[in-house]
C-alpha positions, 0 to 999 in steps of 0.5 A: 786454727779455727778455735785460735782465730775465733778467739783472736776475733773476740778478743780484739772484737773492739778493734774490728769494724763492718769493713773489715768483714770483706778482707776477711772473706777475701783472705778466708777464699783465698786460704781455702783455694790454696789449701785445696790445691796444695793437697791436690798437688801432694795427693798426686805427687805421693801415688806417683812417687815415693818419700824417698827425696823427702827422707833424704832431705830431712836426714840432711836438715837433721844432721846440720841442725845437730852440728848447728847446736853441738 
């Protein structure tokens, strides 16, 4: 993701200005905090539960996809 973002920034550098730094910085910080919260919640869930519900969900979703594309 970091490399793809860097590539896009270099590719479209002519369209960027100094005023774009603040929105990019805010987006980076908000995304980072949201990712930390999501990872912490997932680790807490996995520590207390197993993946049985996730397994059944994936099996059901796979069956629906196979049925749809048959």
